[in-house]
N, C-alpha and C positions, 0 to 999 in steps of 0.2 A: 505494499501500500504506502510506503513512503516514496515509489519510485514513479507514484502515479500525481496527475495531476489532480486537483480538486477544486471545484467551483460552487462560489454560494448558489443556490438554485434560483436559476430564471425567473421562476416564477414569483421571485421577492425581490425585492427591494431595498437596501438600508436607506432608511432617512431618519432627518431631525425636521420634527414636526414644525408649525408656527408657533407652538407653545414651546421650544427647545427640550420636547421627549424624544426619546430614541427609540425608534420601532421598526420591525419586519414590516413591509406593506407589501402586500398582495398585487401585480401586475394586472390581473383580470379587474375589468370593471362591473363587470355581471356579479361576481361573488367577491366584495371585498374584504380581505380579513386583515389586520394588523397586529402584532404581537409586540408589546410595547418591554425592551428590555432594558438592561444594566448597562450604561456606556463601554464601561471594559469590554462586554461581550460583543458590543459594535465595534471595536477598535479590533479584535481578535477576528471576526468575523470579517472585516473589510481586506485582510490580505489575500484572501481566496477569490481573485478575479479570473482563475483559470490560465493563469501565464506560466506559474512555477509550479513546481513540483511538492507533494505535501512535506517532504523531508526539508525542502529549501524554507519553505514559509514557517515552517517547526523553528529553523534556527532564525527567522527576522525575530518569531515571540517570542523565544529564548533572549534575544539582547533586549528588546522593547521591554519586557517585564523584569527582565535580571532574574530569570526561573531556569531548573533545567531543562535538559531535552525532554527527558521522559516526563515531566511535570506540563511540558508546553503539552506534549503529544496525547497523554492523559485529560488533559481541558479539550482537544479539539474531536477527537476519534467518538465520542457521542451524537454528535451532531452530523458524523459521516455518511447518508444513506440512511440512516435511522427512520425505519417503518414505519413510526406512526411520533406523535407529538410527544415533544418531553418535555420534564420539568426541573430545573436547574435551580438550587440554592447558593445564592450569593449573599453577602452582606447581611446575612439574618432574612433574606426577603426570597419568595419563590416564584422563577421567570418561567412562562410558558415558550417553546419553540415549536414550528410546526415539522411536521413531517419531512425527510430528506433535505435539511437545510443546507447542508453540504451536500453536492455530487461528484460523483466521479466523471471527468472531463472528458467526455468521448470524442469532441469535433472539436474545431476551429475557432471559434466565438471564443472572443477576450471579453469580459466587461470591462467598463471602464472603470479605471483604478479610484477609491475613495479617499477622501484625504482626512485621515485618520486624527487628524487633530483637532477636526469640527467636532467630532463626537468627545473633545474635553471640553466645550461649551455647554454648561448644562443647566438646567432648572437647578433650585434648592433640593428637588427630589428623586432628582434621577440617580445620583449615586449614594444618597442615605435614605435609611429608613424615616420616616418622618415624624416618630415619634421622638428622634432625638433631637428635631429642632423645634424652635419657638417659633409655634404658627399658628396665626387665628383662624380658626375654621372658615369663618364666616367673612373673611376679609380675602380669602383666596378661592374660595368653592361657592358654587351657586348650586342648589339642591331642588327642582322642581318637578310636577307631573310632566310625563313624557308619554308617549305611544309608543307600543312593543317596535314598530318598525324603527323606531330611533334606536333601539338597544342594540342592533345586529353583532357591532363589533366588540362590544360589552357580554355578550351571551358567549360569542366564542373564547374569549380569556377566561368565564367565568365555566367554560367546560360544558356547556349545556346545550350548545349550538341553537335550533329553536326550536323544541321539541314542543314547544306549549303556543307555539305563536298564532295556532287558529284559535285558542279558548279564549273565553271574555278573559278582560284580565285589568289591573289596575298597576301603574308601573310609575314610579322615580328612579329620576338620573340627577349624578352628582357630576358635575361640570367642572375640571380646571381650567380656566378660559374658552376655548370653546372644544374641550376634547371631555369625551366623557369617561369617565373614571372610575365610576360604581352604578349600582342600582341594586332596587330592591322590585320585586315583583311580586303579586297577588294573584291567582286566579281564583274564578266563582266556580265552587266544584257543588256536585250532587253526586259523587261517587261513592262514599261510605254515607253521610251524615249532611246536611246542608251546611256548608261551610265556606267561608275564606281559605284560602292555602297559602301560604309564603313557600314559594315554589324555589326564589331565587335570592340571594344576599350578597352581593361582591364589590369588593372594594381593589383594584391593581394592588399590588403588593408593596410598591415603593411610598403609595399614600396610609399604609396602614397603621397603626396608632395614635392618630388624633382624635378619632371619636367619628369618624364620618359612616361606619356600619352602624354606631350607635344612632347618629343622626337620621340617618337613612329607616332603619326601625321604628325609629319615635314618628318620623314622619308618615310612614305608610299602614303603621297599624293602630295608634291612637283615636284618630277619627272612627276608625272601626268599632274599635270598645266602647267609644261614647252613643254611635249614632245604630248599631246595628246588634241584635240579638243574635248573630249569626255564632256558631263556634269557629273558631280559628285553629287553624293548625298548623303546623312548620313541617316542612318534608326533609328528612334528612338522608342520606347514603354513603354507602363505604367508598364511594367514587371521587365526590368532590367533598371534602370536609376541611377545605381552608376554614369556614367558621364554624367554630362549637357552639352550636344555637341549643343543643341539648340543654345541658346545665350552666356551666359557667358565662356565657355568653349571656343566657338567659336571663340568669338570676343577676347581670350585670346592671341590667336593662330594667330590673323592678318585674320580672317576667317568671312565673313557675311554668314548665312544659311536662308534663305528663304524657307517656307512650297510650295510644289509643288500641294496638293488639292488631294494629295489623303490617303486613311486610308485601310490597309489591319488588317482585323477582323480576330482573330485565336480564337477557340472554340473546346471543346474536342470531335470528332468526337460520340462516344457513345449517349453521351448526347444529341447532336442534332440530332443524326438522332432516338430515343426515343421520342425526341418533336415534329419533325415534324410529325410524325406518329400519335400521340397525335392528331393532326389537323385534321384526316380523322374524325372524330366525329362532327366537327362543319362543315363539306364539303359543299361545295357550290352547290346547286340543279344545275347550270350552268352543260352542258355535254362539257368535254374535253377529250383530246385522245394527245399521243407526239408521235414521231417520233425521231429517230437515224439521223445522220449527215448521214448515208449510203444510208437512207430511203425518204431522201429530192431528189425532181427531180431538173432540173436546174432553170427553172422559180422561184422556191420558195428560193433558193440560192442565186440566183439574187439580189430577193425583200429584203430579207434580207439583203444583203452586201447594198444595192443602201439606204436601208431604214436607216441602221446604219448608212453611209455615211451622209447623210442629219440630223438625231437626236442625237447629239453628248451626248448628254443623256445616250444612249445607251451603250458608252464606250467599245464598241465592236472593232471598226476598226482595233488599234494595233494588237489584236489578229487573224487577218483573214488570219492564215496561219495554218489549219488544220494537227497538227502531231497526229499518230495513237493513241496517250495518250488521245487529246482531242475529235478525233473520237468517243472514245471508252464512254466518258462520257459529251458529249453533250446533253441537251434534249432540243426539239424542241415545243412548247405546239400549239395546233388546236384545233379549235372549232367544232361543227357538221357539220356546213357549209364548212369545210378545209381552214377557215380564220385561219392566222398565229397570237397566240396571245402573244406570249414571247418567252423566250430561257433563257437556262443556260448553260455555255459552261466553262466546266472545265477539268481536267486533273489530273493522279494521279501518284505521285513518289513513287514507291516500297521502294526504298532505306529506306525512312523516313517516310513511312506509311501517306503520308500527301497528300491531297486533295486541290486541289488549285482552286477556284472558283472566273475565270477571269472577266464574265460577267453575272450579272442576268436581266433581261428587261422585263416587261409586258407591252402591248401595253395599253395605257390612256384608250382606251375603255372598256377594260376588268379587269382595275384596282380594280372595286369594286364588280365583280364577283367570288373573291376567285382563279383569273389564278397565279398570284404570289405564293400563299402558295402553289397550285396544282403543280407548276414545281419544287418545292422545295423538297416536298411530294414524287414525280415519282422520281427526280434525288437520294432519299434515298433508295427508291425500287428500283435502278437500281444499287447502289451500293452494295447491299442484292444479287442481281441476280447473281453479278460478281463474289460475294463471296472476298471482296477487304478488305484487313484488316488496313482501314483506323484507323489512331491515332488522327490525327485533321484534322481539316476541316478551312481554311481560305478563306477571301472574300477580292477581291478590290473592292472598292468604292470611287467613287468622295467625296470629302467633302463636297459639297455641292448637293449631289444626296440626299436629306432628306427621298424620298420615301424608296430607298433599304436600306439605314442605319437606318430607323425605323423598317420595315419588318425584317431585320435582329434580331433589340433589342426585338421585339415580341416573336419571336422565341425562343434565348437565354436569357431570363430573367430569372433569376435565376443560371444560367451557368456562372463559371466566363470566361472571355471572354478578351485577351490580344490585345490592340490596338496599331498598328505599323503605324506611322507616317514618310514620307521622306521629307528630308529637301536638297535644293542645296547647295552646297557648291560652293564660289568665293573666290578669295586672295582679299581683301581690299588692295587698291593702287597699286595692282600688285605686291607687295612685294615679 
């Protein structure tokens, strides 16, 4: 690798924006991505214009920063042909870099050389953690209500892409001059209970520690506590954990957070479908068939509804309003005597290519016969039949529903799984 020429990915340019913030900005005008980075990393990446080998650039970096060749090499290799976005910790902050930040140079194109010295010209936030500075929050920043479309760049930094862009939302943005540097997003949801759900709270790493996150939280939540009787939930997961909203941060902001006992599990659809199909080789000898919602007769619908009302384990009652999307992907399992043995209730969101599995249930008498696994195989086949372009599959499961959780884990073994938990927020002492 040392003898190869390495270049900064042509999809990005190093920029110093109008607010003196250093960033990698996408060249594409259709989908704009901006990754704000520390000036030191801008200086490092600026060497890679495709003219020199990695070995030669390592020697330049060694001289500029007075470090060893090994240290310089270890600094740069994580960026070379990296298959996915990476997070680099530096100066007590985390910075996000895009996939394939640096790539192997195979052509003759040479990028224009960047003036490394210009990245030393930076505002007080670029190279320091803000909490170490004497900053007046209201002097430097403006916090205001915005539309979800105004948060595209901020959502990319938060790692959320735009997975809830189609939902009814309340959004607040924090601006440093004209640059969005943080946000808070609440959606209005009826998934579990009628509630407002805090889906995303994010501040760029270099601006943390001076109270922006707390101010965003206060601005978006306080009107809801005062004016609405709806529950207020916060959505936390094991993937995006920059803000600990569960206990410490909540208490700091006079909030109590209590789990509501629901987990949403999210996996890559392609891997999930292939894994479920692999279980066909171990299928049960028991005969099963499935019906779609439209194929059920009234007695069967009444039986399912009555059964789910009496058995909370089914977790179906909150969703017994079948939209067209749910009808399309609702699988009901029957044995050869036409007895109902279980069901999967799901919907598909084509805007974000996600299949949401609201409920998966198997009758206790059929659990040892492979009915549950069979229902998921049928669901996978149904996705193929409809030629749906599903990227992610999410399952809602009660935290104490050990059986459903265990079955999902069996199928997803070896597949990265995002676990999302929901907490109810309440004001302490009603302040």
